[in-house]
N, C-alpha and C positions, 0 to 999 in steps of 0.2 A: 447188448440191449441198452438204448439211449437212456438217459435221465427221465425223458417225458413218458417213457414206456417201463419204468421200474416195476418189478412183479408185484410189489406191495400196493402200488398205486393202481394197477390193473385190477388186482383182487379187490381192493377197497371199492373201486368203481363199480365191480360187478355185485358186491355183497351190499352197497348202498343204493342200488338201482332197482326200480320195480320191474324192470325187463332188461334183457340183454341188449336189446336195440337202444335202450336209454344209457347204459353203460357205455356201449360202442360210442355213442354221440359224446357223451363226457370226455372221451378219450380223443375225439376228433380223428379217427381212423376208419379205413374202409371196411366194409364187412369181411371180406378176405383176410386182411391183416388181423382183423379182430379174432376170426376164427383161428387163424394159425396161432396167435398168442395163446389162445385158450387151451390148444393141444400141448403147450410147452411144459415140461415138468416144474421149471420153477415157478410157473404161474399156478400150476396145480398145488405145489407145496406152500405157496403163499395163502392161497384160499383156504388149504387145510389149517394152516397156522392160524390164521386170523379167525376162522371160525371157531377153532377150539379155545382160542383166548375169549371170544365173545361168550361162548357157552360156559367156560371157567367162570367168568365175571358174572353171568347171569345167575349161575347155581350159588355162588358166593352171597349174591344180593338175596336171592331167596332164601337160603339158610340163615342169614342174619336177620330178615324180616320175621320168619318163622319162630326164631328163637324169642325175638322181642314180643311178638305177639302172644307166645306161650307164657313168657314172664307178666305181662299185663294181666292175662287171665288167671294166672295163679294168684295174682295179688287182689283179684275182685272178691 
């Protein structure tokens, strides 16, 4: 896979776009090539890895904010 079509770059394009067509356009590749890329295990793995990281970061933020809000309420 060329540097321009790095699995993480493709995954980030998909996850940061409102539609798959927008993601494809960002990558500047044909619909056929985009469909083929989405079937590759390394792209699926990159999507899972990045999605998991986003989830973990979001959960950590919610937990921190909840703890902070509980502390504020306790002190009222």
